C-alpha positions in Angstrom: -31.3 -40.8 8.9 -32.2 -44.2 10.5 -32.2 -47.1 8.0 -35.6 -48.5 7.2 -34.6 -52.1 7.7 -33.1 -53.0 11.0 -33.4 -56.8 10.8 -33.4 -59.3 7.9 -34.9 -62.8 8.3 -34.6 -65.6 5.9 -36.6 -68.8 5.2 -34.3 -71.8 5.5 -35.3 -74.7 3.2 -35.3 -73.7 -0.5 -33.9 -70.2 0.3 -30.6 -70.8 2.1 -30.3 -74.6 1.9 -30.9 -76.5 -1.3 -33.6 -78.7 0.3 -35.0 -80.1 -3.0 -31.6 -81.4 -4.2 -30.9 -82.9 -0.8 -34.3 -84.6 -0.6 -34.1 -85.9 -4.2 -30.7 -87.4 -3.6 -31.8 -88.9 -0.2 -34.9 -90.4 -1.8 -32.9 -92.1 -4.6 -30.4 -93.5 -2.2 -33.0 -94.8 0.2 -35.2 -96.3 -2.5 -32.1 -98.1 -3.9 -32.0 -100.2 -0.7 -35.8 -100.5 -0.2 -37.1 -104.1 -0.9 -39.5 -104.7 -3.7 -39.1 -101.3 -5.4 -39.9 -101.8 -9.1 -36.8 -102.1 -11.2 -38.3 -99.9 -13.9 -39.1 -97.1 -11.4 -39.2 -93.6 -13.0 -37.0 -91.9 -10.4 -37.6 -88.4 -11.7 -41.4 -89.0 -11.3 -40.8 -90.4 -7.8 -38.8 -87.3 -6.8 -41.6 -85.0 -8.1 -44.2 -87.0 -6.2 -42.0 -86.9 -3.0 -41.8 -83.1 -3.3 -45.6 -82.9 -3.8 -46.3 -85.2 -0.9 -43.9 -83.3 1.3 -45.5 -79.9 0.6 -49.0 -81.3 1.2 -48.0 -83.0 4.4 -46.1 -79.9 5.7 -49.1 -77.7 4.9 -51.2 -80.0 7.1 -48.5 -79.9 9.8 -48.5 -76.1 9.6 -52.3 -76.1 10.0 -52.0 -78.2 13.1 -53.6 -81.2 11.5 -50.5 -83.5 11.8 -47.7 -83.8 14.2 -44.1 -83.5 12.8 -43.6 -87.3 12.9 -47.1 -87.7 11.5 -46.3 -85.7 8.4 -43.2 -87.8 7.8 -45.2 -91.0 8.0 -47.9 -89.7 5.7 -45.4 -88.9 3.0 -43.7 -92.3 2.9 -46.9 -94.4 3.5 -48.5 -92.5 0.6 -45.4 -93.0 -1.7 -45.1 -96.7 -0.8 -48.7 -97.3 -1.7 -48.2 -95.5 -5.0 -45.2 -97.6 -5.7 -47.1 -100.8 -5.1 -45.2 -101.6 -1.9 -48.4 -102.2 0.1 -49.8 -100.6 3.3 -47.0 -99.6 5.7 -47.6 -99.3 9.4 -46.0 -96.6 11.5 -43.0 -98.8 12.6 -42.0 -99.6 9.0 -42.5 -95.9 8.0 -40.3 -94.7 10.9 -37.5 -97.2 10.1 -37.5 -96.2 6.4 -37.5 -92.5 7.3 -34.5 -92.9 9.7 -32.5 -94.2 6.8 -33.8 -91.4 4.5 -32.8 -88.8 7.1 -29.2 -90.0 7.3 -28.9 -89.5 3.5 -30.8 -86.2 3.7 -28.5 -84.7 6.3 -25.4 -85.8 4.5 -26.6 -83.9 1.4 -27.3 -80.5 3.0 -25.7 -77.8 1.0 -26.0 -74.0 0.8 -27.0 -72.4 -2.4 -23.9 -70.8 -4.0 -25.2 -67.2 -3.5 -25.7 -67.5 0.3 -22.2 -67.1 1.6 -21.2 -64.1 -0.7 -24.5 -62.4 0.2 -24.0 -62.7 3.9 -20.4 -61.6 3.7 -21.5 -58.5 1.9 -24.3 -57.7 4.4 -22.0 -58.2 7.4 -19.4 -55.9 5.9 -21.5 -53.2 4.4 -24.7 -53.2 6.5 -23.6 -54.2 10.0 -26.6 -52.4 11.6 -28.9 -55.1 10.1 -29.6 -57.9 12.5 -29.7 -61.3 10.7 -31.7 -64.4 11.4 -34.0 -67.2 10.2 -37.8 -67.7 10.4 -38.8 -71.2 9.4 -41.5 -73.8 9.7 -40.4 -77.2 11.0 -39.0 -79.1 13.9 -36.8 -77.0 16.2 -34.0 -79.7 16.7 -33.7 -80.4 13.0 -33.7 -76.8 11.8 -31.1 -75.7 14.4 -29.0 -78.7 13.4 -29.2 -77.6 9.8 -27.9 -74.1 10.7 -25.0 -75.6 12.6 -24.2 -78.2 9.9 -23.9 -75.7 7.1 -22.1 -73.1 9.1 -24.8 -70.4 9.5 -25.5 -70.5 13.2 -23.1 -67.7 14.1 -24.1 -65.5 11.2 -27.8 -65.9 11.7 -28.2 -65.7 15.5 -31.9 -64.7 15.6 -33.9 -67.9 15.0 -37.7 -68.3 15.1 -39.1 -71.8 14.5 -42.7 -72.7 14.2 -42.5 -75.6 16.7 -41.1 -73.3 19.3 -43.6 -70.4 19.0 -46.7 -72.5 18.4 -47.6 -71.0 15.0 -46.4 -71.6 11.5 -46.2 -69.6 8.2 -48.3 -68.3 6.7 -50.0 -67.4 10.0 -49.3 -63.8 10.9 -48.7 -65.0 14.5 -45.2 -66.3 13.8 -44.2 -63.0 12.1 -45.6 -61.1 15.0 -43.7 -63.3 17.4 -40.5 -62.6 15.4 -41.0 -58.9 15.7 -41.5 -59.2 19.5 -38.4 -61.2 19.9 -36.4 -58.7 17.9 -37.9 -55.8 19.7 -38.7 -54.1 16.4 -41.9 -53.0 14.7 -42.7 -55.2 11.7 -42.0 -52.3 9.3 -38.3 -52.4 10.3 -38.0 -56.1 9.3 -37.5 -57.6 5.9 -38.2 -61.3 5.2 -36.8 -63.4 2.2 -38.4 -66.7 1.2 -38.8 -68.8 -1.9 -42.6 -69.4 -1.6 -44.8 -66.6 -2.7 -47.8 -67.2 -0.5 -46.2 -68.8 2.5 -43.2 -66.4 2.7 -43.4 -63.1 0.8 -47.1 -62.4 0.9 -47.5 -63.7 4.4 -44.7 -61.4 5.7 -46.1 -58.5 3.8 -49.5 -59.0 5.3 -47.9 -59.1 8.8 -46.4 -55.6 8.1 -42.9 -56.6 7.1 -41.1 -56.0 3.8 -41.8 -59.3 2.0 -39.2 -60.4 -0.5 -39.8 -63.3 -2.9 -36.8 -65.2 -4.0 -37.8 -66.8 -7.3 -34.8 -68.4 -8.8 -36.7 -69.3 -12.0 -38.0 -65.8 -12.7 -41.7 -66.2 -12.2 -43.7 -63.0 -12.1 -45.2 -61.9 -8.8 -48.1 -59.7 -7.9 -47.5 -56.5 -5.9 -46.8 -55.5 -3.2 -43.8 -57.9 -2.7 -40.3 -57.2 -3.9 -38.9 -59.9 -6.2 -35.3 -61.1 -6.6 -33.9 -64.0 -8.6 -30.7 -64.4 -6.6 -29.6 -63.6 -3.1 -26.8 -61.5 -4.5 -29.5 -58.8 -5.0 -30.4 -58.7 -1.3 -27.9 -56.0 -0.1 -28.8 -53.6 -2.9 -32.5 -54.2 -2.3 -32.2 -53.3 1.3 -30.5 -50.1 0.4 -33.2 -49.3 -2.2 -36.0 -49.7 0.3 -34.9 -46.4 1.7 -37.7 -44.8 3.7 -40.5 -46.6 1.9 -43.2 -48.1 4.0 -43.7 -51.9 3.7 -46.3 -52.8 1.2 -45.2 -50.1 -1.3 -42.4 -52.1 -3.0 -42.7 -52.9 -6.7 -41.6 -56.0 -8.4 
């Protein structure tokens, strides 16, 4: 009997790479050398705002409202204004972000469950083709994969900037299916954002899997896992079920 899932794609940031930890560390290190930052700055609050500003800006980038450099500038210009650092122009924003990126790249780390999960899949389910489907800048996302040692294990890479569509648009999932030469129902997709990843993949006809490391409940029809260690068993359990019939 032919296995239901022939390809497994992963979101990158927040699913395989601990983006939030890297971003928080990079922000703290960059603000430490930024002139006029208040000495009594609540760094935990600043990190939360940075995350919120990033998600808002990236959503606008995904919607085509901002360029990739534009979403970067919006984030730091907004944070600088909130910190009382005045109105920054693009040049100052770009200089600050270049320093931030150096710290951010140095802090890239895989979540601890990534390598064991991939090793198990490669050993026990070699028929499953592995890859990444991610929003973002092509050069940066491919650099991440090489830097953390995943490029060889995840050879099928679909990036929004390359295909001209971003999650949660069904177009990027459709493009992934075309590139893999598979119907969507033969592809599973794992991501840490319910709407952007799991529900969007499910609506595109794939097996949407939500990775919620904090155990939040999810509506059907997506499958839910709390660790990537559960991925190999979940793929087996899908059996011959059609996508959209999974239960949480």
